[in-house]
C-alpha atoms as one frame of an Amber mdcrd trajectory, in Angstrom:
protein
 -14.386 -16.596 -19.170 -13.715 -14.112 -16.852  -9.817 -13.470 -15.408 -10.929
 -14.587 -12.133 -11.403 -17.850 -13.636  -7.837 -18.535 -15.103  -6.501 -18.172
 -11.995  -5.416 -21.603  -9.293  -8.248 -21.945  -6.600  -8.125 -24.032  -3.327
 -10.855 -26.223  -2.297 -13.595 -23.824  -1.120 -12.757 -21.844  -4.680 -11.035
 -19.506  -3.499  -7.816 -17.876  -5.330  -4.500 -19.161  -3.453  -2.107 -16.705
  -1.773   1.456 -17.209  -0.472  -0.197 -16.703   3.150  -2.639 -19.865   2.363
  -0.216 -22.182   1.838   0.442 -23.417   5.470  -2.669 -24.763   5.388  -1.868
 -27.409   2.158   0.776 -29.055   4.120   2.076 -32.139   1.696  -0.947 -30.954
  -1.139  -0.344 -30.792  -4.493  -1.513 -26.990  -5.641  -1.443 -24.794  -8.385
  -0.638 -20.965  -7.827   0.449 -17.726  -9.522   3.226 -15.998  -8.275   5.812
 -13.609  -9.300   9.576 -14.794  -9.620  11.603 -12.410  -7.051  14.915 -14.273
  -7.605  15.968 -17.781  -8.686  19.434 -18.952  -8.543  20.879 -22.441 -10.537
  23.220 -24.334  -7.796  24.058 -28.145  -7.718  24.632 -30.529  -5.237  27.290
 -32.929  -3.739  27.304 -35.599  -6.398  26.425 -32.657  -9.366  23.180 -32.838
  -9.944  21.801 -29.514 -10.938  18.699 -28.042  -9.208  16.918 -24.535  -8.952
  15.779 -22.667  -5.720  13.532 -19.364  -6.440  12.109 -17.514  -3.993   7.897
 -16.974  -5.246   5.948 -14.069  -3.716   2.719 -12.009  -4.113   1.118  -9.331
  -1.998   0.759 -11.684   1.189   4.570 -13.008   1.668   7.068 -14.760  -0.557
   8.062 -18.803  -0.553  10.617 -21.233  -1.563  10.411 -23.274  -4.827  12.715
 -26.403  -5.662  12.827 -27.703  -9.087  15.044 -30.505  -9.127  13.951 -31.668
 -12.977  14.453 -29.116 -15.237  16.761 -26.531 -13.440  18.878 -25.803 -16.229
  16.126 -25.128 -19.122  13.870 -23.345 -16.505  16.751 -21.369 -15.436  17.225
 -20.348 -18.944  13.919 -19.556 -19.710  12.578 -18.168 -16.517  13.216 -14.281
 -15.967  13.051 -12.315 -12.617   9.809  -9.854 -11.999   7.937 -12.826 -14.423
   4.662 -14.022 -13.430   4.013 -17.683 -13.274   1.624 -20.332 -12.694   3.251
 -23.104 -10.687   2.050 -26.773  -9.865   3.826 -28.794  -7.388   3.605 -29.974
  -3.454   3.980 -27.877  -0.899   6.208 -29.824   1.999   7.852 -28.229   5.086
  11.138 -28.566   4.831  14.840 -26.891   6.730  11.843 -24.855   8.939   9.822
 -23.089   6.294   7.242 -23.938   3.748   8.611 -24.958   0.400   7.144 -25.808
  -2.774   8.674 -28.943  -4.843   7.800 -28.352  -8.582   6.210 -31.380 -10.276
   8.173 -33.122 -13.014   6.843 -31.950 -16.060   7.799 -28.846 -18.200   4.238
 -27.069 -18.006   4.800 -27.678 -14.324   5.989 -23.623 -14.418   4.251 -21.677
 -16.762   5.109 -18.105 -17.839   1.893 -16.013 -18.230   1.123 -12.758 -20.368
  -0.347  -9.735 -18.716  -4.042 -10.632 -18.806  -4.039 -14.019 -17.688  -3.339
 -12.378 -14.139  -4.841  -9.954 -11.985  -1.886  -7.590 -11.240  -3.098  -6.403
  -8.287  -2.591  -9.865  -6.586   1.364  -8.574  -6.434   0.451  -5.309  -4.594
  -0.106  -4.713  -1.015  -3.382  -3.549   0.053  -4.519  -1.993   3.027  -5.425
  -4.674   5.563  -8.675  -2.894   6.491 -12.115  -3.289   5.624 -12.570  -0.522
   2.838 -16.294  -0.948   2.700 -15.619   0.525   6.423 -13.352   3.055   5.562
 -15.639   4.698   3.031 -18.486   4.723   5.314 -16.298   5.947   8.137 -15.338
   8.770   5.406 -19.058   9.314   4.225 -20.090   9.883   8.170 -17.405  12.951
   8.885 -18.957  14.469   6.083 -21.941  14.500   7.375 -20.868  15.990  10.728
 -19.350  18.403   8.846 -21.613  21.933   9.840 -20.424  24.774   7.281 -22.257
  24.335   3.993 -18.874  25.146   1.839 -16.458  22.527   3.504 -19.533  20.198
   2.950 -20.386  20.712  -0.559 -16.296  20.871  -1.580 -15.817  17.447   0.329
 -19.256  15.881  -1.537 -17.747  17.267  -4.816 -15.079  15.193  -4.245 -15.849
  11.877  -2.920 -19.545  11.582  -3.635 -20.316  13.863  -6.629 -17.080  12.982
  -8.930 -17.182   9.659  -9.366 -13.588   9.424 -10.839 -11.777  11.094  -8.285
 -13.626   9.156  -5.543 -13.082   5.972  -6.882  -9.261   6.291  -7.642  -8.657
   7.887  -4.247 -10.044   4.751  -2.885  -7.834   2.499  -4.324  -4.755   5.314
  -4.337  -1.932   4.435  -2.151  -0.398   7.097  -0.039   3.179   6.546  -0.856
   5.873   4.356  -2.884   7.824   2.790   0.125   7.968   4.896   3.294   4.305
   4.892   4.091   0.685   3.062   3.226   2.261   2.167   0.497  -0.364  -0.165
  -0.926  -4.241   0.064  -3.015  -6.325   1.707  -0.112  -3.298   3.910   1.796
  -4.454   6.936   0.668  -7.742   6.523   2.382  -6.332   4.740   5.530  -3.997
   7.576   5.986  -6.380  10.538   5.551  -9.048   8.991   7.411  -6.966   8.169
  10.316  -5.863  12.000  10.153  -9.327  13.142   9.869 -10.755  11.389  12.761
  -7.998  12.134  14.965  -8.076  15.967  13.941 -11.846  15.241  15.186 -10.916
  14.526  18.775  -8.428  16.921  18.747 -11.120  19.588  17.931 -12.657  18.964
  21.333 -10.039  20.554  22.960  -9.137  23.725  21.571 -10.832  26.598  20.314
 -10.056  26.248  16.549 -12.569  26.167  13.272 -13.339  22.188  13.366 -14.805
  21.968   9.966 -12.168  23.479   8.447  -9.675  21.373  10.375 -11.542  18.207
   9.250 -12.126  19.374   5.137  -8.247  19.746   5.363  -7.161  16.122   7.106
  -9.510  14.955   4.209  -7.833  17.000   1.165  -4.497  17.245   2.728  -3.224
  14.421   0.278  -5.600  14.838  -2.552  -2.892  14.930  -5.228  -1.773  11.479
  -4.453  -4.282  10.739  -6.931  -2.328  11.925  -9.506   1.181  11.410  -8.763
   0.936   8.023  -8.260  -0.445   5.373 -10.653  -0.771   1.215  -9.484   0.680
  -1.101 -12.089   1.913  -4.571 -12.764   5.325  -3.553 -11.787   3.488  -2.232
  -8.543   3.788   1.846  -7.493   4.690   4.522  -9.463   5.522   7.641  -9.769
   3.343   9.305 -12.954   4.908  12.235 -15.064   2.764  14.849 -13.688   3.707
  13.570 -10.050   7.202  13.915 -10.497   7.414  17.336 -12.344   5.000  18.738
  -9.560   4.542  16.923  -6.703   1.089  16.081  -4.745   1.693  19.776  -2.780
   1.308  21.190  -5.232  -1.584  19.028  -7.837  -3.415  19.042  -4.857  -3.754
  22.461  -4.237  -4.583  23.036  -7.883  -7.317  20.541  -7.591  -8.986  22.060
  -4.647  -8.761  25.856  -6.294  -9.923  24.175  -9.731 -13.138  22.628  -7.914
 -14.033  25.180  -5.051 -13.867  27.533  -8.285 -16.771  25.532 -10.252 -18.300
  25.461  -6.809 -17.996  29.585  -6.410 -16.555  28.901  -2.670 -15.605  32.325
  -0.452 -12.147  32.913  -1.206 -11.493  32.866   2.247 -12.166  29.476   2.315
 -10.581  28.163  -0.229  -7.580  29.653   0.802  -7.532  28.222   3.955  -7.888
  24.928   2.842  -5.267  25.539   0.085  -2.840  26.464   3.158  -3.585  23.424
   4.887  -2.291  21.460   1.495   0.297  23.526   1.059   2.195  23.496   4.470
   1.009  20.116   5.701   4.740  18.459   5.207   5.473  21.412   7.648   9.094
  22.849   7.142  10.791  24.043   3.783  13.466  21.341   3.969  10.580  18.568
   4.370   9.110  19.950   0.681   6.070  22.442   2.218   6.200  25.561   0.016
   5.312  27.203   3.223   5.053  26.295   6.864   2.172  26.201   9.130   0.258
  29.594   9.687  -2.688  28.489  10.934  -3.649  26.313  14.012  -5.803  23.898
  11.903  -2.799  23.566   9.371  -0.252  23.019  12.262  -2.366  20.427  13.726
  -2.989  18.456  10.336   1.045  18.873   9.377   1.826  17.133  13.235  -1.303
  14.426  13.310  -0.303  13.664   9.299   3.429  13.141  10.423   2.662  11.455
  13.710   0.439   8.724  11.233   2.891   7.982   8.872   5.514   7.610  11.424
   3.434   4.934  13.036   2.745   3.241  10.072   6.371   2.786   9.419   7.056
   2.141  12.787   4.209  -0.886  12.768   5.251  -2.159   9.129   8.946  -2.722
  10.659   7.769  -4.579  13.886   5.374  -6.514  12.013   8.083  -7.332   9.310
  10.695  -8.325  11.846  11.773 -11.969  13.187  10.248 -13.148  16.305  13.090
 -13.433  18.172  14.385  -9.778  17.186  14.646  -7.619  20.190  15.857  -4.487
  17.735  15.578  -4.219  14.423  17.676  -3.013  11.549  18.225   0.784  11.168
  16.255   2.427   9.132  17.239   5.356   6.818  13.878   6.935   6.309  13.335
   7.315  10.357  17.082   7.310  10.949  16.770   5.172  13.878  16.610   1.261
  14.926  13.334   0.573  16.652  13.607  -1.570  19.617  10.553  -4.576  19.652
  10.745  -5.587  23.372  11.299  -8.860  23.115  13.122 -11.446  25.476  15.648
  -8.731  26.644  13.260  -7.476  28.871  12.539 -10.686  30.815  15.775 -11.265
  31.878
């Protein structure tokens, strides 16, 4: 039996996620979720009930156990993955799962009984479409050496490419989800391609640097059942130095000209833009300067969109974001007053 066979499905055979529950109001469902929080409470007539917040990568839902509240409060832990059976209802303007009157209605799962990627966010863009766009960019490279370098990473090194396509681009700040590194790198490269139409520069170097600027993140981050973590190598070296080393090693295998290797390395080493932002050097070529500003723009915009998307529908301003050091204006009803 495959792992997927163990996961609860809807009537069409699809695995259930939190985002699907809106289509199952008043239905009895069985769904695998992670416990974000739980709290034992008591009614005015001294009846105990357990309120839980359960989640997967698509969202969170409240669940209430009226029958085995104290027992489940003792045996369930925050962070545990559970299989829950209950009735989906709409209560107090939100979707809620009322847990069945059965001790086994909530069962803690072992690691081999669920797919942990259900609890790690994924890019909303089609990964196959993004891969095709990346390969198309590589095909457009005219410089033989830069094309060989890109093909060595993304086409010929299957282990690396598999890791790259699944890797996040961060832990929290931007593109912090499976496929985030591919999405971010591709967007930066496509914007750089457009910019190359307006300025006299080395277009092939620019696109090569854009696609490889964050390549070290495949070894800086790892996706586990607990989420996105930093590897020991990532903590000790950081993705900038790791990426520069990876490019040099690959270029050495290919016997590429030292001058071209240095140009790509410089883009990687300087893409954070300033020494205080983690770059060993500041951008000192036109191509490095462009990659820095474009990748910074894409990371900031990704953060903007994420914050706005998670804001309440009636909000005019978001809460203060410590990474962006600002609140964001959502353009709510205030503009129409």
